[in-house]
C-alpha positions as CSV (number, residue, x, y, z in Angstrom):
1,X,-5.7,-21.7,29.4
2,X,-5.7,-18.1,28.2
3,X,-3.5,-15.6,30.0
4,X,-4.7,-12.2,31.2
5,X,-5.0,-9.6,28.4
6,X,-2.4,-6.8,28.8
7,X,-3.8,-3.6,30.2
8,X,-1.7,-1.6,27.7
9,X,-0.7,-2.4,24.1
10,X,2.9,-1.6,23.4
11,X,4.1,-4.5,21.2
12,X,2.0,-5.5,18.2
13,X,2.5,-8.4,15.8
14,X,1.3,-7.4,12.4
15,X,0.2,-9.8,9.7
16,X,-0.5,-8.8,6.0
17,X,-2.0,-11.1,3.4
18,X,-4.3,-8.9,1.3
19,X,-2.8,-9.9,-2.1
20,X,0.5,-11.4,-3.2
21,X,2.8,-10.5,-0.3
22,X,3.0,-12.5,2.8
23,X,4.3,-10.2,5.5
24,X,4.9,-10.3,9.3
25,X,6.4,-7.6,11.5
26,X,6.8,-6.8,15.2
27,X,6.3,-3.1,16.2
28,X,7.1,-1.7,19.6
29,X,5.9,1.7,20.7
30,X,8.9,3.9,21.4
31,X,11.2,1.7,19.4
32,X,9.5,1.3,16.0
33,X,10.0,-1.8,13.9
34,X,11.7,-4.5,15.9
35,X,11.9,-6.9,13.0
36,X,10.0,-7.9,9.9
37,X,9.8,-10.4,7.0
38,X,8.2,-10.1,3.6
39,X,7.7,-12.9,1.0
40,X,6.7,-11.7,-2.5
41,X,4.9,-14.3,-4.6
42,X,6.6,-14.4,-8.0
43,X,4.9,-17.5,-9.3
44,X,2.1,-15.3,-10.7
45,X,4.5,-14.0,-13.4
46,X,3.7,-16.8,-15.7
47,X,0.0,-15.8,-15.6
48,X,0.6,-12.1,-16.1
49,X,-1.2,-11.2,-12.9
50,X,-2.2,-12.4,-9.4
51,X,-4.2,-15.7,-9.3
52,X,-6.2,-15.5,-6.1
53,X,-6.3,-19.2,-5.3
54,X,-2.5,-19.5,-5.7
55,X,-2.0,-16.4,-3.5
56,X,-4.1,-18.0,-0.8
57,X,-2.3,-21.3,-0.9
58,X,1.1,-19.5,-0.7
59,X,0.0,-17.5,2.4
60,X,-1.0,-20.8,4.0
61,X,2.5,-22.2,3.4
62,X,4.5,-19.2,4.5
63,X,2.6,-17.4,7.3
64,X,3.3,-19.6,10.3
65,X,7.0,-20.1,9.6
66,X,7.3,-16.3,9.1
67,X,5.7,-15.6,12.5
68,X,8.3,-17.9,14.2
69,X,11.1,-16.3,12.2
70,X,10.1,-12.7,13.2
71,X,9.9,-13.6,16.9
72,X,13.2,-15.5,16.8
73,X,14.9,-12.6,15.1
74,X,13.5,-10.2,17.7
75,X,14.9,-12.5,20.4
76,X,11.5,-12.9,22.1
77,X,8.7,-15.3,22.4
78,X,4.9,-15.0,22.1
79,X,4.6,-13.7,25.6
80,X,6.2,-10.4,24.4
81,X,3.3,-9.8,22.0
82,X,0.5,-7.6,23.5
83,X,-1.9,-7.8,20.5
84,X,-2.0,-9.3,17.0
85,X,-3.1,-7.0,14.2
86,X,-4.0,-8.3,10.8
87,X,-5.4,-7.0,7.5
88,X,-9.1,-7.5,7.4
89,X,-9.7,-5.7,4.1
90,X,-9.8,-4.6,1.4
91,X,-8.2,-7.3,-0.7
92,X,-8.6,-10.7,-2.1
93,X,-11.2,-12.6,0.0
94,X,-9.3,-15.9,0.2
95,X,-6.0,-14.2,1.0
96,X,-7.6,-12.1,3.7
97,X,-9.3,-15.2,5.2
98,X,-5.9,-16.9,5.6
99,X,-4.4,-14.0,7.4
100,X,-7.5,-13.5,9.6
101,X,-7.7,-17.2,10.5
102,X,-4.0,-17.5,11.4
103,X,-4.0,-14.2,13.4
104,X,-7.2,-15.1,15.3
105,X,-6.0,-18.6,16.0
106,X,-2.5,-17.6,17.1
107,X,-3.8,-14.8,19.3
108,X,-6.3,-17.1,21.0
109,X,-3.6,-19.6,21.6
110,X,-1.3,-17.1,23.4
111,X,-4.2,-15.3,25.1
112,X,-3.9,-12.0,23.4
113,X,-6.5,-9.8,21.7
114,X,-6.7,-9.1,17.9
115,X,-7.1,-5.9,16.0
116,X,-8.7,-5.9,12.5
117,X,-6.8,-3.3,10.3
118,X,-7.8,-1.5,7.1
119,X,-5.1,-2.2,4.5
120,X,-5.2,1.4,3.2
121,X,-5.0,2.9,6.6
122,X,-1.8,0.9,7.1
123,X,-0.4,2.5,3.9
124,X,-1.6,5.9,4.9
125,X,0.1,5.8,8.3
126,X,3.3,4.1,7.1
127,X,5.3,7.4,6.7
128,X,4.9,7.8,10.5
129,X,7.6,5.1,10.8
130,X,10.1,7.5,9.4
131,X,12.6,9.2,11.8
132,X,10.9,12.6,11.0
133,X,7.3,11.8,10.5
134,X,4.8,14.4,9.1
135,X,2.6,16.4,11.4
136,X,-1.1,16.3,11.1
137,X,-3.1,17.5,9.1
138,X,-1.9,16.6,5.6
139,X,-3.1,15.3,2.2
140,X,-2.4,11.7,1.4
141,X,-2.0,10.2,-2.0
142,X,-2.5,6.5,-1.8
143,X,-1.3,5.0,-5.1
144,X,-0.9,1.2,-5.6
145,X,-2.0,-1.6,-7.8
146,X,-5.5,-1.6,-6.5
147,X,-6.0,2.0,-5.3
148,X,-5.4,5.6,-6.4
149,X,-7.0,8.1,-4.0
150,X,-6.5,11.5,-2.4
151,X,-7.5,11.9,1.2
152,X,-7.5,14.8,3.6
153,X,-6.2,13.6,6.9
154,X,-6.9,15.7,10.0
155,X,-5.7,13.1,12.4
156,X,-5.4,9.3,12.6
157,X,-8.9,8.0,11.8
158,X,-10.2,11.4,10.6
159,X,-10.3,11.0,6.9
160,X,-12.1,12.8,4.1
161,X,-12.0,11.3,0.6
162,X,-11.1,14.0,-1.9
163,X,-10.9,11.9,-5.1
164,X,-10.3,8.4,-6.3
165,X,-9.9,6.4,-9.5
166,X,-13.1,5.7,-11.5
167,X,-11.6,2.7,-13.2
168,X,-8.0,1.3,-13.2
169,X,-5.6,2.3,-10.5
170,X,-2.2,3.8,-11.4
171,X,-0.4,0.6,-10.4
172,X,-2.9,-1.5,-12.3
173,X,-2.2,0.6,-15.4
174,X,1.5,0.0,-14.9
175,X,1.0,-3.8,-14.6
176,X,-1.2,-3.9,-17.8
177,X,1.3,-1.9,-19.7
178,X,4.0,-4.2,-18.6
179,X,2.1,-7.2,-20.0
180,X,1.6,-5.3,-23.3
181,X,5.3,-4.6,-23.5
182,X,6.1,-8.1,-22.3
183,X,8.6,-6.9,-19.8
184,X,7.8,-9.2,-16.9
185,X,6.1,-9.1,-13.5
186,X,5.6,-7.2,-11.2
187,X,4.9,-4.6,-13.9
188,X,5.6,-1.3,-12.2
189,X,9.3,-1.7,-11.6
190,X,9.9,-3.3,-15.0
191,X,8.2,-0.5,-16.9
192,X,10.2,2.0,-14.9
193,X,13.4,0.2,-15.7
194,X,12.6,0.1,-19.4
195,X,11.6,3.8,-19.4
196,X,15.1,4.7,-18.2
197,X,16.3,3.9,-21.8
198,X,13.5,5.8,-23.5
199,X,12.7,9.2,-24.8
200,X,9.5,10.3,-23.0
201,X,8.8,13.1,-25.5
202,X,8.7,11.0,-28.7
203,X,5.0,10.1,-28.5
204,X,2.1,12.1,-27.2
205,X,0.2,10.6,-24.3
206,X,-3.0,12.0,-22.6
207,X,-3.0,13.2,-19.0
208,X,-6.5,11.8,-18.2
209,X,-9.0,14.1,-16.4
210,X,-6.6,16.9,-15.9
211,X,-8.5,19.2,-18.4
212,X,-11.5,19.4,-16.1
213,X,-12.0,20.3,-12.4
214,X,-12.0,17.8,-9.7
215,X,-9.7,15.3,-8.0
216,X,-10.9,12.0,-9.4
217,X,-8.6,9.8,-11.5
218,X,-9.1,7.6,-14.6
219,X,-6.3,5.5,-16.2
220,X,-8.3,3.2,-18.5
221,X,-8.1,5.7,-21.4
222,X,-4.3,6.0,-21.0
223,X,-4.0,2.2,-20.9
224,X,-6.0,2.0,-24.2
225,X,-4.0,4.7,-25.8
226,X,-0.8,2.9,-24.8
227,X,-2.1,-0.5,-26.1
228,X,-3.0,1.0,-29.5
229,X,0.4,2.7,-29.7
230,X,2.2,-0.5,-28.9
231,X,0.2,-2.4,-31.6
232,X,0.9,0.3,-34.2
233,X,4.5,1.3,-33.4
234,X,6.4,-1.0,-31.1
235,X,8.4,-3.0,-33.6
236,X,11.9,-2.5,-32.1
237,X,13.4,-2.2,-28.6
238,X,14.0,1.5,-28.7
239,X,10.4,2.3,-29.6
240,X,9.2,0.1,-26.8
241,X,11.5,2.0,-24.4
242,X,10.2,5.3,-25.7
243,X,6.6,4.1,-25.1
244,X,7.4,3.0,-21.6
245,X,9.0,6.4,-20.9
246,X,6.1,8.4,-22.3
247,X,3.5,6.3,-20.4
248,X,5.4,6.7,-17.1
249,X,5.7,10.5,-17.6
250,X,1.9,10.7,-18.3
251,X,1.1,8.9,-15.1
252,X,3.5,11.0,-13.1
253,X,2.2,14.3,-14.6
254,X,-1.4,13.3,-13.9
255,X,-0.6,12.5,-10.2
256,X,1.4,15.7,-9.7
257,X,-1.4,17.8,-11.2
258,X,-4.0,16.2,-9.0
259,X,-1.9,16.5,-5.9
260,X,-1.2,20.2,-6.5
261,X,-5.0,20.8,-6.8
262,X,-5.7,18.9,-3.6
263,X,-3.2,20.9,-1.6
264,X,-4.6,24.1,-3.0
265,X,-8.2,23.0,-2.3
266,X,-7.5,22.0,1.3
267,X,-5.0,24.9,1.9
268,X,-2.5,22.4,3.4
269,X,1.2,22.3,2.7
270,X,2.0,18.7,3.6
271,X,1.6,15.7,1.3
272,X,2.3,12.1,2.2
273,X,2.6,9.5,-0.6
274,X,2.2,5.8,0.1
275,X,1.5,2.5,-1.7
276,X,3.6,0.5,-4.2
277,X,3.8,3.3,-6.8
278,X,5.2,5.7,-4.2
279,X,8.6,3.9,-4.8
280,X,8.7,5.2,-8.4
281,X,11.8,7.4,-8.6
282,X,10.4,9.7,-11.3
283,X,7.2,10.3,-9.3
284,X,9.2,11.2,-6.2
285,X,11.4,13.6,-8.1
286,X,8.4,15.3,-9.7
287,X,6.5,15.7,-6.5
288,X,9.5,17.0,-4.6
289,X,10.2,19.7,-7.2
290,X,6.8,20.7,-8.6
291,X,4.7,20.9,-5.4
292,X,4.5,23.6,-2.7
293,X,5.3,22.5,0.8
294,X,6.9,19.2,1.8
295,X,6.3,15.7,0.6
296,X,6.7,12.7,2.9
297,X,7.2,9.0,1.9
298,X,7.4,5.7,3.8
299,X,10.9,4.1,3.7
300,X,11.4,2.3,0.3
301,X,11.1,-1.1,2.0
302,X,7.7,-0.2,3.3
303,X,6.2,1.1,0.0
304,X,4.8,-2.3,-1.0
305,X,2.6,-4.3,1.2
306,X,4.2,-5.1,4.5
307,X,3.5,-6.2,8.1
308,X,5.0,-3.2,9.7
309,X,2.3,-0.8,8.5
310,X,-0.3,-3.2,9.7
311,X,1.3,-3.5,13.1
312,X,1.5,0.3,13.4
313,X,-2.1,0.8,12.3
314,X,-3.0,-1.8,14.9
315,X,-1.2,0.2,17.6
316,X,-3.2,3.3,16.6
317,X,-6.4,1.2,16.8
318,X,-5.4,-0.5,20.0
319,X,-8.5,0.7,21.7
320,X,-10.5,-1.5,19.3
321,X,-8.6,-4.7,20.3
322,X,-11.0,-7.5,21.1
323,X,-11.0,-11.1,22.2
324,X,-9.6,-13.4,19.5
325,X,-11.8,-16.0,17.8
326,X,-13.9,-14.3,15.2
327,X,-12.8,-14.7,11.6
328,X,-14.3,-11.9,9.5
329,X,-12.9,-10.0,6.5
330,X,-14.1,-7.2,4.2
331,X,-12.8,-7.6,0.7
332,X,-14.5,-4.3,-0.1
333,X,-14.1,-1.7,2.7
334,X,-14.3,2.0,2.0
335,X,-11.7,3.9,4.0
336,X,-14.2,6.6,5.1
337,X,-16.3,3.9,6.9
338,X,-13.5,3.6,9.6
339,X,-14.6,5.0,13.0
340,X,-12.6,8.0,14.2
341,X,-10.1,7.6,17.0
342,X,-8.1,9.9,19.4
343,X,-4.4,9.3,19.8
344,X,-2.9,10.9,22.9
345,X,0.7,10.4,21.7
346,X,2.6,9.9,18.4
347,X,3.9,6.5,17.3
């Protein structure tokens, strides 16, 4: 028999399964992250990229034990959970369906409502988990394996898209370059590690779409330039490191130029950067030194996909909590389709 739904949502269980990370976290308003667990699927390395069917199967194996683990580490039982938030999109359809089904079933079993969360809103709000979170409004750079976009954020739920990638995302370009250089998976950290040994000025790389107005991105041409350079020049370890360094600098410079334009266009002086690529050390250093105003980041542990950001976004969207039981996902879900919301108090 289902118990009464709580009149207020304070403690949210967050579930993330949009791609190749299985993640669960418990967030409590006024306390922050109580506990969390993340499992990164490394079996995709042999294929050079994420295999959707394998990702879904791994989520099935890992998710239920991780929910038990998080609650045990928090020293509480299911009764302490006020709502279950899960990633409903965007992402891999099969992976999203696993998270949705588990979240809806679990919430129905414990008599709690569910909250369907937009994955990118989770990333966007993740810097709010820092001890000194940014104040609204600000510009957000969301930069990951699947997304690169600039957004003007007036308040939680009040988003205006300024620019986005027209083809490859920055993280995707890193992953493809990693495969070309044969440095392993996941690609971004491996390319950055190789770049530490290289001379970024040895080869010329384009800074795509920076020679024209606008805030959109394109990284496919940079990827092609890098591929041709590798095929022509990369016959020794030092040259490969130099190519990695030059590629990384080109991506960083492009992101910095676009962020500077976005701040100028919106007349804002705060930038938040989130998503997997936000962990890149050279990107952080360049943004901190070359932009006006202040730059905010999520904690390093929350740059990649995680359950804490989903739980937090679920808390912000708590007014949208509904009775569990409906399994629905949106593999393609534009961020600007989210309804606005009003938050009376900060997280």
